[in-house]
N, C-alpha and C positions, 0 to 999 in steps of 0.2 A: 162369614161378616167381621168378625174379630181378626182373621188373618188378612183381610183387605185393608182394613183399619191399620193394623201393625206395618202392613208394607207401605201405607200412605205416610205414616208417621216416620218411618226409617226414610223414606225418599224425601222428605222434608227436613230431616234432621243431617243428611248427608252433607247439603252445601254448607251448613253451619260448623260442622266438624272439618270439612275439607277447607274452610276459610282460613282458620289460624295457620295451617301447616302451608298454604299458598302464600298467606302474608308472611311467614317466617323465612320462606324460600326466596320472596321478593326482597325483603328486608338484607338478607345474605347477599344476594345479587347486587344490590346497590352499594353494599359496602365493599364487597370486591371491585366493583366498577370504579367507586371512588377511589380506592387505593391504588388502583391501576392507572387511573387519570393523573393522581399525583405524581406518580413514579414517572410516567412519560413526560410530563411537565418539567420535571428535574432534568431529565435526560435533553429535553429540547433546550434549555438553557445551557447545559453544558456543550453541546453540540454547536450552539450558535456562538459561544463564547471560543471555541476553537478555530469555528470558521473565521471570525475576525483576526484570530492570532494568525492563522495561515495566510489570510488576506495581506497581512502587514509583511510577513516573511517572504511573500511570493515577489514583491515589488524588489525587496533587496537582493533576492536571488537572481533575479533575472539581470540587474545591474552587475552582479559578479560573474554571471554566466558570459554578458556580453565582453566582459574583459578577458574571460579565460579562452574565448573563442579566438580571440587575437591571437594569443599565445599559442594555441593549438594549431590553427591554421598556418600560423608562420613556422613551427616545428616542424609539420608535416608536409609542407610544400615542396621542400626539395625531393622528397621520397617520389613523387609524381614524375619525377625527370630522370632519375638515375636508373630506373627499369630493374629495381631488385626483385630477384625470382623468389616467389614465395616457396618457404620449406615447409615439410609436412613432418619432419623427424625433430624431435626435441623441442616441441612447441610449448609454450606457455599462454595459459588463458588467464586473464584478469577478469574478475567480474565487480560491479560496481554495484553496491546495494547498501544499505544502512541498517540500523538497528530498530527502527520505528515502525510501527503499523499503523492501522486506521487510513490507508491512502490506496485503497482498491487493490487492484492486480499489478501494480508497478513493479513489486518485486518477484512475483511468479513470471512475468515478461522475461527479465534478464536471468531467472532461474531456468527456464524452458529453454532457451538461447544456449546456455551453458551446457545443458545436457545435451542438445543437439550437436553442438561444437565437440563434446568430449565422445560422444557415439561414434562421431566420424573420424575422431583421433583418439584412439584408445590408450595411445601411450603418452599422450599429452598431461601436462602439469596444471593444476588449478590453485590460483590464488584469489580469495574472496574477500571483499569489503563489506563488511555488515553481517549480522547474525541472521537476518531474514534470508538472505540467498543461500548462506551456508547450511541451515538446518533443512533446507529443500535439496542443495546439491547433493549432501553426505548421505542422504537415505540410498542413492544409487552408486555415488563415485567417492565414497569416502577415501579409497586408497589415492586418488588422484590429488586431492588437496594436499598440498604441502605447506600452505600459508595462508592464515587468516588474520583479518583484523577487526577490532571491535571500537565502538565509540567513534567511527570516521563521520565527518559532517554532522557531529553533535552540535556544532555551532555553523556558522558561514564557513564553506571551504576556503582554504588558503594555499597559495604555492608552496609555502615551508612544509604543510602537512603532506602535500602529494609528493614531493621531493624526499621525504622520510620514506614514505611507502615505496618508492620508486628504488630507494637505496636498499631497502630490506629485500626486495625482491632479485635485486641484481647480485645482492650477498648471498642468498639462498641457492639461485640458479645462474652462475655465472657463465656456465657453457650453454645457453640455449641458443637456438637457430632463429627464431621468431617468436613474437608475442602479439596476441590478440585481445584488445579491451572490449569486453561487453557492456553497453552502458544504454541508459535510456536518453534519447536526444530530444530536446524540449522543442515542439512544434509551436504549440499555442497554450494558451491557459487551459484548455480543456482536452488537449491531444498530446501525445508523444509518441515515440517511435523507438524501438529497440534496435540498435546498430551495432556495428563493431569496428574497431580501428586497428590496424595492423602496423606493428613496430619491428622493422628488422634488428638484426643484432650486428655486431661489429664485422663479423665474419661474412655475414649477407652485405653488408655494405661495402666492404673491400672489394668483393668479388661481382660487384654491380659494372654491367658495362661501360655505362658512360661516366661513373666514378672514377674508373680505373684511368682515365685519360688525363686527371689532375694530379699534381704533386702534393702531397700532405703527409704529416706524420701520423704515426700509429696513436700517439697520445690524442690527437686532434678527433680522432674518430671515436675513441673512447669516451671524451669529453661530449661529444655530441650525441652519443648514445645515450649517457644520463640525462644530458638536457632535454632530449626528445622524449624520453620515458617521463621525466618529471612534467614537462609542459603538457603532454598528452594526457597524463592522468589527472591533472589539475584541469585540463578542459571537459574530460569526461565525469569527474566526480561534480563540477559545478553544474553541467548539464542534468545530471541525475538529481543533484539536489532540488534545482529548479523545477524539474517534472515531479518529483515527489511531493514538494510544497502546494502545486498546481493541484495534483491529485487529491492531496488531503483535503485542499480548499474545496474542490468538488465533491468529495465525499461527504464532507460535514454538511455542505449545504444542501446535498439531496437527503442526510439522514434528519436535518432540522425539518425539511419539507415534509418527509414522511411521519414525523413525529406530529407536525400540525394537523396533517391529515386525520392520524389516529386520534388526536385529541378532539377535532370536530365530530368524528364518528362515536367516540366513546361520550362526549358531552350529549349528542342526541339520544343515544341509547340510555344514558343516565336519566335525563329529562323524560323518556317515554315511559320507562320503568318506575319512576318517581310518580308520575301522573297517572299510572295504571294502579299503583299502592293505594294511592289517595281515593281515587275512584272506588275500588273494592272497599275500602274503609268507609266511604259514605254509603255505600249500598248496604253493608253490614248495620250500620247505624240506623238507615231509614227502615230496612227489613226488620230490625228489632223493634223500632217505635211502632210500626205497623201492627206487629204481632201483640204488642201490650195493648 
């Protein structure tokens, strides 16, 4: 009889002992949810601001890109008609990237294209614009990199900047046979495509079948080579800059949307947990009042 009474008493005391522990767990959970909710709200404010900044830069980048396309297409138009034979020896590949992140896989696309190019041409030399692509390419092809540039397109791209880069490449590799520029071509606000542009050297231009029929000075071809590299680099950098700003805007928009969804879920979880805590406290109060 005493054993049965002790068991009943222990059973009655168990919920009373477990209630404070459960209440403590609920309070800790509520605090954790509240802290996380606040941090995600702050992140959503930051991503929304970055989206607005990227949206402003996209419009300006598109205007610069349209101007650069005129330069680039005019410089490379003659190459379609002189029938320059592609060279596979002493080739230079220029990768157009930047130093900034938070823009999706836009840097990985040009890095993968560069790796495929170097795998097909093991003796090719690589010049990389931007730290993002350099950090990815140098893991496998460090020895192929002969030149790299930092701080490219920190602001809007300019023709003078492209001309300086082209001059540095020509000074480092004056005896190259052909050059390929790998960049991201702007398609739309939500789409881009990784492409490459081929630029022949002075020797390749001089040996072109249709160009040999004209009379020209050697200095003219050298000037044309420098002019073509500067214009093509300006075109590629402007295209890549516009693609990067569009990708950054899309990434920040998706991040803001995901943060909003997480805030809604955490708010619902917080309200449910808070309501459950209040209900448990009311049950404890009513149970204590009934026992008295």
